[in-house]
C-alpha positions as CSV (number, residue, x, y, z in Angstrom):
1,M,25.0,87.2,96.5
2,A,22.8,85.7,99.1
3,S,22.5,89.0,100.9
4,Q,21.6,90.8,97.7
5,L,18.9,88.2,97.1
6,L,17.6,88.7,100.6
7,R,17.5,92.5,100.2
8,S,15.8,92.5,96.8
9,G,13.4,89.7,97.8
10,T,12.2,91.4,101.0
11,S,12.0,94.8,99.3
12,I,9.2,93.4,97.1
13,G,7.0,92.8,100.2
14,A,7.9,96.0,101.8
15,N,7.0,98.1,98.7
16,T,3.7,96.2,98.1
17,R,2.7,96.8,101.7
18,E,3.6,100.4,101.5
19,A,1.6,100.8,98.2
20,Q,-1.5,99.5,100.0
21,R,-1.2,102.4,102.4
22,G,-0.3,105.0,99.8
23,V,-1.7,108.5,99.7
24,G,-3.0,108.2,96.1
25,K,-3.1,106.4,92.8
26,K,0.3,107.8,91.7
27,D,2.0,106.7,94.9
28,F,0.3,103.3,94.6
29,K,1.6,102.8,91.1
30,N,5.0,104.1,92.0
31,K,5.5,101.6,94.9
32,F,4.3,98.7,92.8
33,G,6.7,99.8,90.1
34,I,9.5,99.7,92.6
35,A,8.3,96.2,93.8
36,L,8.5,95.1,90.1
37,K,12.0,96.3,89.7
38,E,13.0,94.5,92.9
39,A,11.3,91.3,91.7
40,D,13.3,91.6,88.5
41,E,16.5,92.0,90.5
42,T,15.6,89.0,92.6
43,M,15.2,86.9,89.4
44,Y,18.7,88.2,88.4
45,W,20.3,87.0,91.6
46,L,18.5,83.6,91.3
47,E,19.9,83.2,87.8
48,I,23.4,84.2,89.0
49,L,23.3,81.7,91.9
50,E,22.1,79.0,89.5
51,A,24.7,79.8,86.9
52,T,27.5,79.6,89.6
53,G,26.4,76.1,90.6
54,R,24.4,77.0,93.7
55,E,21.3,75.0,94.3
56,I,18.1,76.9,94.5
57,P,14.6,75.3,95.1
58,K,13.2,74.3,91.7
59,D,10.0,76.3,92.0
60,M,11.7,79.5,93.3
61,K,12.3,80.9,89.8
62,L,8.8,79.9,88.7
63,K,7.3,81.7,91.7
64,C,9.4,84.7,91.0
65,E,8.3,84.7,87.3
66,E,4.6,84.5,88.4
67,L,5.1,87.3,90.9
68,I,6.7,89.5,88.1
69,R,3.7,88.8,85.8
70,M,1.3,89.8,88.6
71,L,3.2,93.0,89.4
72,V,3.4,93.9,85.7
73,S,-0.4,93.5,85.5
74,I,-0.9,95.7,88.6
75,V,1.3,98.4,87.3
76,K,-0.2,98.4,83.8
77,N,-3.8,98.4,85.0
78,S,-3.5,101.0,87.8
């Protein structure tokens, strides 16, 4: 589970960085859409870890929710 969390979490940053160097608006929106999906997956893994009794930092889920809201806004408005 931890490795899945690491993969999805780092993919968010990789896709947002790639979006900033995209070749057009469609590519930009697509990469941010992928980042949003990865953020949602990251939240899933955080919830699974929490449900199985693993301790996660209290603010980690809140920060992930905030990131998801930002990514939704970027995708909707681009």
